[in-house]
C-alpha positions in Angstrom: 1.1 -28.0 7.6 3.1 -26.0 10.3 4.4 -22.5 9.3 7.1 -21.0 11.4 7.4 -17.5 9.8 5.3 -14.6 8.7 6.6 -13.0 5.6 4.3 -9.9 5.5 3.5 -7.7 8.5 2.8 -4.0 9.0 3.5 -1.6 11.9 2.1 1.7 12.8 4.5 3.4 10.2 2.4 2.2 7.4 -0.2 4.8 8.4 -3.3 2.4 8.4 -1.9 -0.3 10.8 -2.2 -0.2 14.5 0.7 -1.9 16.2 4.4 -1.6 16.9 7.2 -3.8 15.7 7.3 -4.8 19.5 3.7 -5.7 19.7 3.9 -7.6 16.4 7.1 -9.6 17.8 5.5 -10.2 21.0 2.4 -11.7 19.4 4.7 -13.7 17.1 6.5 -15.1 20.0 3.2 -16.1 21.8 2.2 -18.1 18.6 5.5 -19.8 18.4 6.9 -18.2 15.1 10.6 -18.0 14.8 10.8 -15.1 12.3 8.6 -12.3 11.0 9.2 -9.7 8.1 8.8 -6.1 8.9 7.2 -4.9 5.5 5.8 -1.5 5.9 4.0 0.1 2.8 6.4 2.1 0.5 6.0 5.9 0.4 3.6 6.2 -2.3 0.8 4.7 -0.2 -1.2 7.6 1.2 -0.2 7.9 4.8 2.7 5.7 4.4 6.2 6.2 5.9 8.9 8.6 4.6 11.6 6.9 2.6 14.0 7.7 5.7 12.0 5.0 7.6 13.6 2.4 5.2 17.1 3.9 5.1 17.1 3.9 9.0 16.0 0.3 9.4 19.7 -0.5 10.3 18.8 0.7 13.8 16.4 -2.3 14.3 17.4 -5.2 16.4 17.8 -8.5 14.7 15.7 -10.2 17.3 12.8 -9.2 19.6 11.2 -11.4 22.2 13.2 -14.4 20.7 11.7 -13.7 17.3 14.1 -12.9 14.4 13.1 -9.8 12.5 13.8 -9.2 8.8 13.8 -5.7 7.5 11.8 -5.0 4.4 9.2 -3.3 2.6 6.0 -3.8 0.8 6.7 -1.6 -2.3 4.1 -0.3 -4.7 4.4 -1.2 -8.2 3.5 2.2 -10.0 3.6 1.5 -13.6 3.5 -1.1 -16.4 7.3 -1.2 -16.3 7.2 -2.5 -12.9 8.9 0.4 -11.4 8.6 0.6 -7.5 8.3 3.5 -5.1 11.7 2.7 -3.4 15.1 3.6 -4.9 17.5 0.8 -5.8 20.1 2.3 -3.3 17.6 1.3 -0.4 16.2 -1.9 -2.0 19.6 -3.4 -2.2 20.0 -2.8 1.7 16.7 -4.6 2.6 16.5 -8.1 3.8 13.3 -8.7 1.9 11.1 -6.9 -0.7 7.5 -7.5 -1.5 6.2 -5.8 -4.6 2.4 -5.4 -4.9 -0.2 -3.7 -6.9 -2.5 -1.3 -4.9 -5.6 0.5 -6.3 -4.3 4.1 -5.1 -0.9 3.7 -6.6 -1.4 1.8 -9.8 -3.7 3.5 -12.3 -4.5 0.6 -14.7 -7.0 -2.1 -14.5 -6.8 -4.0 -17.8 -5.2 -7.7 -17.8 -2.3 -6.8 -20.0 -1.2 -3.8 -18.0 -1.6 -5.8 -14.7 0.3 -8.7 -16.0 3.1 -6.8 -17.5 3.6 -4.7 -14.4 3.9 -7.9 -12.3 6.2 -9.6 -14.8 8.5 -6.5 -14.8 8.5 -6.3 -11.2 9.5 -10.1 -11.1 12.6 -9.4 -13.2 13.7 -6.7 -10.7 16.6 -8.6 -9.1 15.7 -6.9 -5.6 12.0 -8.2 -5.6 11.7 -11.5 -3.5 7.9 -11.8 -3.3 4.9 -10.8 -5.5 2.2 -9.7 -2.9 -1.5 -10.6 -3.0 -1.5 -11.4 -6.9 -5.1 -12.9 -6.4 -6.6 -9.4 -5.9 -9.8 -9.3 -8.1 -9.4 -5.7 -8.8 -6.2 -6.6 -11.0 -7.1 -9.4 -13.2 -3.9 -11.1 -14.5 -2.8 -13.8 -16.9 -1.8 -16.4 -14.1 0.2 -18.6 -16.5 2.5 -15.8 -17.7 2.9 -14.5 -14.1 4.0 -17.9 -12.8 6.2 -18.8 -15.6 8.0 -15.6 -15.0 8.2 -16.3 -11.3 9.7 -19.7 -12.1 12.1 -18.3 -14.5 13.4 -15.6 -12.2 12.9 -17.6 -8.9 10.5 -15.2 -7.3 8.1 -16.3 -4.6 4.3 -15.8 -5.0 2.5 -14.8 -2.1 -0.8 -16.4 -0.6 -2.1 -13.5 1.5 -4.4 -14.5 4.5 -5.7 -11.0 4.8 -7.3 -11.2 1.4 -9.9 -13.7 2.6 -10.5 -12.1 5.9 -10.6 -8.4 5.9 -9.5 -7.0 2.5 -9.5 -7.7 -1.2 -13.0 -9.5 -1.1 -13.5 -12.0 -3.8 -9.8 -13.2 -3.9 -10.3 -16.7 -2.8 -11.1 -18.3 -6.3 -8.3 -16.3 -7.9 -5.8 -17.4 -5.1 -6.8 -21.2 -5.4 -6.2 -21.0 -9.1 -2.9 -19.4 -8.5 -1.9 -22.2 -5.9 -3.0 -24.9 -8.1 -1.0 -23.6 -11.1 2.0 -23.0 -8.8 1.8 -26.8 -7.8 1.8 -27.6 -11.3 4.7 -25.4 -12.3 6.8 -25.9 -9.1 6.6 -22.2 -8.3 7.7 -21.3 -4.9 4.8 -20.0 -2.5 4.9 -17.9 0.7 2.1 -17.3 3.1 1.7 -13.5 4.6 -0.7 -12.5 7.2 -0.5 -9.1 5.9 -1.2 -8.2 9.5 -2.2 -4.4 10.2 -2.7 -5.1 13.9 -0.5 -7.5 16.1 -3.4 -9.9 16.7 -3.3 -11.0 13.1 0.4 -11.7 12.9 0.8 -15.5 12.2 -2.7 -15.9 11.2 -2.6 -18.3 8.3 -6.0 -20.1 8.5 -7.6 -19.3 5.1 -4.5 -19.4 3.4 -3.6 -22.8 4.7 -7.1 -23.9 3.4 -6.1 -22.8 -0.1 -2.8 -24.5 0.1 -4.4 -27.9 1.1 -7.0 -27.7 -1.6 -4.3 -27.0 -4.4 -2.2 -29.9 -3.1 1.0 -27.9 -3.0 4.1 -29.7 -2.2 5.3 -28.5 1.2 8.8 -28.1 -0.3 7.5 -25.1 -2.3 6.1 -23.5 0.7 8.9 -21.3 2.2 7.1 -20.6 5.5 7.7 -24.2 6.8 11.4 -23.7 7.6 13.4 -20.5 8.6 16.5 -21.8 7.1 14.6 -22.7 3.7 13.3 -19.1 3.6 16.7 -17.6 4.5 18.5 -19.8 1.9 15.9 -18.5 -0.6 16.8 -15.0 0.2 20.5 -15.6 0.1 20.1 -17.1 -3.4 18.5 -14.0 -4.3 21.5 -12.0 -3.1 19.9 -11.0 0.3 21.0 -11.3 3.9 
């Protein structure tokens, strides 16, 4: 399976990432990617960017080194109601919104709280992708989450970084999520979650999970730029 775009990347603005958007785009170009999403952490992440960072993304060029740049955020889910740390007036202006649970931003650890938080985030019309739902810190009811994703046409992420440098223990959870997504026809995207340019477009472990799950290629949005952009347009973006 050939993946042509990376839906989850970070720049130095995230506070604990180490490359600029120029460096990320250059690496993406070298690897033959056609598009990357610039999705820095929301402001509740310690060391994360000020909200003005997202309000000013309009200055970002649409293309760098021949790679299309979509302007977005990895927003933090902050409570069981699925509220995010980005106000609606900014969410509606972004090309792509990932919503994720992070241990420093979300105080709960029980299955019901984690599941409710993700489902409520899925119901947010501005949320396009649920980030790294296989994180073992946050056990979830996979069936309920995927059924909500199907109902609200929200994409579920397989996060390559979860198998390489963070969220140790995610593999079995992600494999289960991918297998159930295949059964339920839920859309999947693959994000490198790169925090340094060299990891942009790194999908090796995520592809292994996808192959083992027998996911239909049509459900994987990274295989075609137009397919991914059409998905976003159907969500009211771009």
